[in-house]
C-alpha positions as a printed Julia matrix, in Angstrom:
419×3 Matrix{Float64}:
   4.8    12.13   24.3
   1.38   14.14   24.44
   1.56   14.84   21.02
   1.38   11.14   20.08
  -1.78   10.39   21.3
  -4.03    9.12   18.51
  -7.78    9.14   18.68
 -11.15    9.52   16.82
 -10.86   13.12   16.44
  -7.67   12.69   14.15
  -9.59   10.98   11.35
 -11.67   12.27    8.54
 -15.55   11.69    8.87
 -16.74    8.84    6.41
 -20.57    7.83    6.05
 -21.42    4.48    7.25
 -23.8     3.48    4.25
 -20.82    4.44    1.92
 -18.35    2.43    4.03
 -21.03   -0.39    3.98
 -21.23   -0.23   -0.07
 -17.28    0.24   -0.13
 -16.85   -3.04    1.66
 -18.81   -5.17   -1.04
 -16.62   -2.79   -3.62
 -13.62   -3.74   -2.13
 -13.92   -7.5    -2.33
 -15.62   -7.42   -5.63
 -13.76   -8.76   -8.89
 -16.2    -6.61  -11.0
 -13.81   -3.82  -10.58
 -10.89   -5.84  -12.45
 -10.33   -6.05  -16.18
 -10.66   -9.79  -16.36
 -12.98  -10.05  -13.38
 -10.44  -11.96  -11.42
  -9.11   -9.88   -8.63
  -9.94   -7.36   -6.01
  -8.91   -4.84   -3.74
  -9.01   -7.63   -1.07
  -7.0    -9.93   -2.9
  -3.63   -7.99   -1.89
  -5.06   -6.15    1.04
  -6.96   -8.93    2.81
  -8.51   -8.73    6.35
  -6.99  -12.06    7.22
  -3.67  -10.82    6.2
  -4.02   -7.43    8.29
  -4.6    -5.47    5.18
  -1.63   -6.89    3.11
  -0.95  -10.13    1.58
   2.47  -11.1     3.17
   4.49  -11.66   -0.13
   7.42   -9.68   -1.04
   6.05   -8.93   -4.41
   2.45   -9.73   -5.04
   0.65  -11.31   -8.13
  -1.72   -9.27   -9.4
  -4.51  -10.14  -12.0
  -4.43  -13.76  -13.06
  -3.22  -15.27   -9.95
  -5.46  -17.7    -7.67
  -5.5   -17.64   -3.98
  -4.29  -15.04   -1.19
  -0.89  -14.51    0.87
   1.66  -17.37    0.34
  -1.04  -19.74   -1.46
  -0.9   -17.72   -4.34
   0.04  -19.25   -7.35
   0.41  -18.81  -10.99
  -2.18  -21.0   -12.88
  -0.76  -23.85  -14.85
  -2.19  -22.61  -18.04
  -1.08  -18.9   -17.37
  -1.85  -16.55  -20.38
  -2.48  -13.08  -18.77
   0.65  -12.75  -15.72
   3.65  -11.24  -17.57
   5.27  -10.11  -14.42
   5.29   -9.64  -10.72
   4.03   -6.44   -8.96
   6.64   -4.22   -8.76
   6.32   -3.11   -5.39
   5.31   -4.65   -1.75
   1.44   -4.34   -1.01
   1.33   -1.55    1.33
  -0.76   -1.64    4.71
  -3.96    0.25    4.9
  -4.01    1.0     8.7
  -4.81    4.7     9.62
  -4.95    6.02    6.04
  -8.3     8.09    6.97
  -6.28   10.09    9.29
  -6.51   13.85    8.53
  -2.66   14.35    8.54
  -2.12   12.04    5.58
  -1.51   14.25    2.21
   0.29   11.65   -0.19
   0.11    8.16   -0.66
   1.6     5.14   -2.56
   5.41    4.4    -2.23
   6.26    7.46   -4.54
   3.8     9.92   -3.73
   2.07    9.79   -7.02
  -1.45   10.62   -5.38
  -1.15   13.54   -3.11
  -3.43   16.66   -2.04
  -2.29   19.64   -4.32
  -4.28   22.1    -6.57
  -1.64   21.86   -9.35
  -4.59   20.78  -11.79
  -7.25   22.7   -10.7
  -9.12   19.75   -8.95
  -7.63   19.56   -5.34
  -5.16   16.6    -6.18
  -1.72   15.73   -8.27
  -2.07   12.44   -9.77
  -1.15   10.58  -12.73
  -4.65   11.24  -14.2
  -3.72   14.89  -14.04
  -6.58   17.3   -15.44
  -8.44   13.95  -16.52
  -9.08   13.02  -12.51
 -13.09   12.72  -12.24
 -15.03   15.2   -10.28
 -16.74   14.61   -7.09
 -13.81   12.94   -5.44
 -14.34   13.7    -1.62
 -11.03   12.22    0.0
  -7.57   11.55   -0.96
  -8.3     7.96   -0.34
 -11.29    7.94   -2.62
  -8.75    9.36   -5.32
  -6.05    6.72   -4.76
  -8.71    3.92   -4.95
  -9.03    4.71   -8.92
  -5.5     3.8    -9.79
  -4.85   -0.07   -8.92
  -7.96   -0.48  -10.84
  -6.62    0.81  -14.02
  -2.88   -0.71  -13.16
  -1.91   -3.26  -15.93
  -0.67   -5.94  -13.46
  -2.48   -4.86  -10.72
  -6.43   -5.28  -11.53
  -6.85   -4.01  -15.18
  -4.91   -6.72  -17.19
  -3.17   -6.75  -20.53
  -4.14   -4.67  -23.86
  -5.97   -7.54  -25.73
  -7.55   -9.21  -22.75
 -10.95   -6.87  -22.01
 -12.38   -3.9   -22.94
 -11.24   -1.74  -19.96
  -7.4    -1.64  -21.32
  -7.64   -0.36  -24.6
  -9.91    2.21  -23.34
  -7.43    3.58  -20.59
  -4.55    2.9   -23.39
  -6.34    5.71  -25.57
  -6.87    7.96  -22.35
  -6.4     7.18  -18.75
  -9.7     8.06  -17.72
 -11.7     6.21  -20.59
 -11.98    3.07  -18.51
 -13.57    3.81  -15.41
 -17.03    4.55  -17.26
 -16.68    0.92  -18.58
 -16.43   -0.46  -14.73
 -19.81    1.55  -13.84
 -21.44   -0.26  -16.95
 -20.55   -3.55  -15.51
 -21.94   -2.7   -12.11
 -25.2    -1.62  -13.61
 -25.41   -5.03  -14.76
 -26.17   -6.27  -11.31
 -29.39   -4.73   -9.66
 -28.79   -5.76   -5.9
 -26.19   -2.89   -6.17
 -28.93   -0.08   -7.09
 -30.46    0.37   -3.89
 -26.88    0.16   -1.9
 -25.9     3.22   -4.12
 -29.18    5.02   -3.61
 -28.9     4.72    0.24
 -25.2     5.68    0.14
 -25.42    8.98   -1.65
 -27.92   11.9    -1.78
 -27.37   12.73   -5.48
 -28.36    8.88   -6.93
 -31.92    8.12   -7.27
 -31.33    5.34   -9.78
 -28.36    3.49  -11.43
 -28.28    6.16  -14.13
 -26.91    8.72  -11.54
 -23.57    6.69  -10.5
 -20.58    7.43  -11.9
 -16.75    6.69  -10.98
 -16.6     8.79   -8.21
 -19.31    7.26   -6.31
 -17.42    3.82   -6.6
 -14.29    5.77   -5.44
 -15.75    7.68   -2.38
 -17.3     4.35   -1.29
 -14.2     2.55   -1.33
 -12.3     5.57    0.42
 -15.0     5.27    3.17
 -14.59    1.78    3.56
 -10.5     2.17    3.73
 -10.94    5.13    6.14
 -13.08    3.74    8.48
 -12.35   -0.01    8.36
  -8.81    0.06   10.1
  -8.5     2.89   12.57
  -6.03    1.43   15.14
  -5.05    3.28   18.28
  -5.36    0.49   20.9
  -2.05   -0.72   21.35
  -0.17   -1.15   24.61
   1.73    2.06   23.53
  -1.51    3.98   23.3
  -2.29    2.44   26.62
   1.1     3.73   27.93
   0.27    7.16   26.78
  -3.12    7.37   28.35
  -1.03    6.63   31.74
  -0.8     3.14   32.36
   2.89    2.85   33.19
   2.75   -0.73   33.46
   1.47   -1.21   29.9
   5.31   -1.45   28.51
   7.82   -3.98   29.97
  11.54   -2.81   31.02
  12.87   -4.13   27.62
   9.94   -2.3    25.46
  10.66    0.88   27.53
  14.28    0.51   26.65
  13.41    0.05   22.99
  11.12    3.28   23.01
  14.42    5.02   24.45
  16.46    3.84   21.57
  13.54    4.92   18.93
  13.41    8.4    20.28
  17.05    8.6    21.15
  20.32    6.92   20.27
  18.64    4.97   17.14
  17.37    8.22   15.66
  14.41    6.23   14.43
  11.7     9.23   15.09
  13.61   11.47   13.15
  11.6    10.26   10.11
   9.13    7.79   11.89
   7.82   10.81   13.62
   3.99   11.89   14.78
   1.09    9.99   15.73
   1.37    7.87   12.67
   5.02    7.3    13.31
   5.75    8.76    9.9
   6.87   12.32    8.53
   5.39   11.15    5.07
   8.77   12.24    3.54
  11.06   10.39    0.86
  14.25    8.71    1.64
  16.75    6.58   -0.42
  17.63    3.57    2.02
  19.67    1.37   -0.51
  17.06   -1.33    0.0
  18.3    -4.39   -1.82
  16.6    -4.2    -5.46
  15.17   -7.09   -7.29
  11.92   -8.07   -9.29
  10.48   -5.93  -12.14
  10.8    -2.33  -10.68
   8.27    0.35  -11.35
  10.2     1.55  -14.79
   9.26    4.72  -16.53
   8.27    4.27  -20.29
  11.82    5.3   -21.21
  13.65    3.04  -19.2
  15.42    0.47  -21.2
  16.27   -1.89  -18.48
  14.76   -3.11  -14.97
  14.77   -0.57  -12.13
  13.08    1.54   -9.96
  13.8     4.96   -9.51
  11.29    5.81   -6.81
  10.23    9.62   -6.07
  12.1    10.51   -9.31
   9.64    9.14  -11.59
   7.27   11.46  -10.27
   9.06   14.71   -9.47
  11.52   14.56  -12.38
  14.03   15.95   -9.6
  17.29   13.99   -9.66
  17.71   14.56   -5.9
  14.55   12.29   -5.6
  16.25    9.32   -7.06
  15.63    5.93   -5.07
  13.83    7.69   -2.46
  10.58    6.11   -1.23
   7.79    7.36    1.3
   8.36    6.8     4.98
   5.9     4.0     6.2
   3.95    4.35    9.2
   5.01    2.03   12.25
   1.64    1.2    13.66
   0.93   -2.37   13.63
   4.42   -2.61   11.73
   4.63   -6.43   13.41
   1.69   -7.68   11.59
   2.72   -6.47    8.01
   6.22   -8.19    7.22
   8.04   -8.56    4.7
   9.5    -5.05    5.06
  10.98   -2.34    2.67
   9.08   -0.93   -0.81
   9.53   -4.38   -2.03
   9.53   -6.62    0.87
  13.25   -7.38    0.97
  13.47   -8.43    4.46
  11.49  -10.76    6.04
  11.6    -9.86    9.64
  11.72   -6.52   11.76
  15.22   -7.36   12.93
  16.39   -7.71    9.48
  14.96   -4.37    8.4
  16.49   -2.77   11.42
  19.92   -3.87   10.99
  19.44   -2.51    7.31
  19.05    0.81    8.69
  21.92    0.43   10.89
  24.28    0.19    7.92
  22.39    0.46    4.43
  25.26   -0.35    2.2
  26.87   -3.27    4.0
  23.48   -4.63    4.68
  23.0    -4.28    0.76
  26.24   -6.09   -0.07
  25.33   -8.62    2.49
  21.68   -9.43    1.61
  20.42  -12.73    1.75
  17.59  -13.23   -1.14
  16.42  -16.73    0.2
  14.12  -14.69    3.0
  12.18  -13.46    0.04
   8.42  -14.56   -0.21
   7.81  -14.75   -3.58
   5.25  -17.04   -5.44
   7.1   -19.44   -7.8
   6.66  -18.05  -11.31
   9.23  -19.8   -13.81
   8.66  -17.12  -16.43
  10.15  -14.41  -14.66
  12.4   -16.12  -12.21
  15.62  -15.32  -14.84
  14.96  -11.73  -14.56
  14.41  -11.36  -10.73
  17.65  -10.55   -9.88
  19.06   -9.22  -13.26
  19.68   -5.76  -12.0
  22.37   -6.92   -9.64
  24.57   -7.71  -12.45
  23.98   -4.11  -14.19
  27.06   -2.74  -12.33
  26.32    0.94  -13.67
  22.81    0.89  -12.36
  23.86   -0.71   -8.86
  26.63    2.12   -8.52
  24.3     4.76   -9.01
  21.73    3.05   -6.44
  24.55    3.0    -3.89
  25.14    7.0    -4.41
  21.67    8.09   -2.95
  21.82    6.91    0.93
  20.05    9.48    3.25
  21.12    7.66    6.49
  24.36    7.61    8.32
  25.5     4.34    9.93
  24.58    3.94   13.6
  26.22    1.25   15.74
  23.71   -1.0    17.95
  24.33   -3.93   19.91
  22.42   -7.09   19.47
  20.23   -6.53   22.8
  19.6    -3.07   21.62
  18.2    -4.43   18.24
  16.04   -6.69   20.35
  14.68   -4.07   22.26
  13.85   -1.58   19.82
  11.98   -4.72   18.03
  10.18   -5.36   21.27
   9.29   -1.68   21.13
   7.67   -1.68   17.59
   5.57   -4.58   18.62
   4.11   -2.48   21.4
   2.47   -0.49   18.44
   0.47   -3.26   17.44
  -3.5    -2.78   18.3
  -5.86   -5.26   19.69
  -9.5    -5.7    18.47
  -8.59   -2.69   16.14
  -6.72   -5.03   13.72
  -9.53   -7.06   12.61
 -11.36   -4.33   11.03
 -14.82   -3.16   11.74
 -17.15   -4.61    9.17
 -14.71   -7.46    8.02
 -14.61   -9.52    4.93
 -18.25   -9.96    3.18
 -19.31  -13.8     2.64
 -21.02  -12.71   -0.59
 -21.06   -9.53   -3.18
 -23.97   -8.61   -5.34
 -22.04   -9.42   -8.62
 -22.24  -13.18   -7.48
 -18.26  -13.33   -8.12
 -16.17  -15.54   -5.44
 -14.92  -13.58   -2.7
 -11.42  -14.09   -2.22
């Protein structure tokens, strides 16, 4: 158990002034193509770094969480987000080496810049962390923050080459003088607005995310420090199942409860999926889309379980509403897939796409392929054991740390509305 202790020494250092600037940028819609969504919309403080939806509504939506809606006169939202909004707890840990469900951003010098990303050799210079790198890509995601080709100046630029949109976002920021002294204070190489580029924005966002949600003040952490009364008998039984009979720790290992590996679990598919350009039908092939290795089909990254009780729904697409539901799926994936109840999904009403939300289930060939890739063997647990396991997972929930450090800003230099 000693090896599971998490503390400040396990995290990368981040500059406080960069984090304060990043807090404002994180909640500023100026970084979105149509100026109508921010990072904080889908990773909100009030919703514990997620949005509480199975599949999010990106740019064009109104509201946060289960209050988010498609406007009546909607002309910009064309589909749901393909995957569940991931939690941001502890992403500044030194051991994190890849991000996103499919690992499409990782530390790797394949392109000579220290990172392997969709930008390949066009990734900007000067990025100081993996978190900074990953922050760039939601900004240019069509359904996330960028918007459609004909709607703004960012999208056509990105369509021409992936890195052409970021400088246009910098020009926008330069239009708000209140940002200038904040950049100067945060970065030694910035003396005026003319010195900033997208790497400064990304480094600020990375500093904010990496320092805002460090969470290791849970009852389980208290137990690791020697307080044997921190866990109840049922929670202790759940811990024994987690590290023993349940085989959970074979993948959810280490201080963050993730081996950062990729596994196919036959999570019930639905929604638009994250398709590749040449895919002719709705599906999400997971890690395969990044690695081009057939054995990576339908595999998704192991999520951290710290604060897992706060970040429902579960699965790469939010297919399960409760911890008990996702636990039972792990016990027998194929049986759970066959008996899945889609009524548990938390999806904003969106009449335009509801006819295709579950169309993949009528594709017999794709579903047959999907069922061929399952990386875990069935395990039998009794109902009381499942309840004990769920109780243990609840002990991984932090106390004060779950609220964040700086919090949500009341206003931002652009003057746009803060979600």
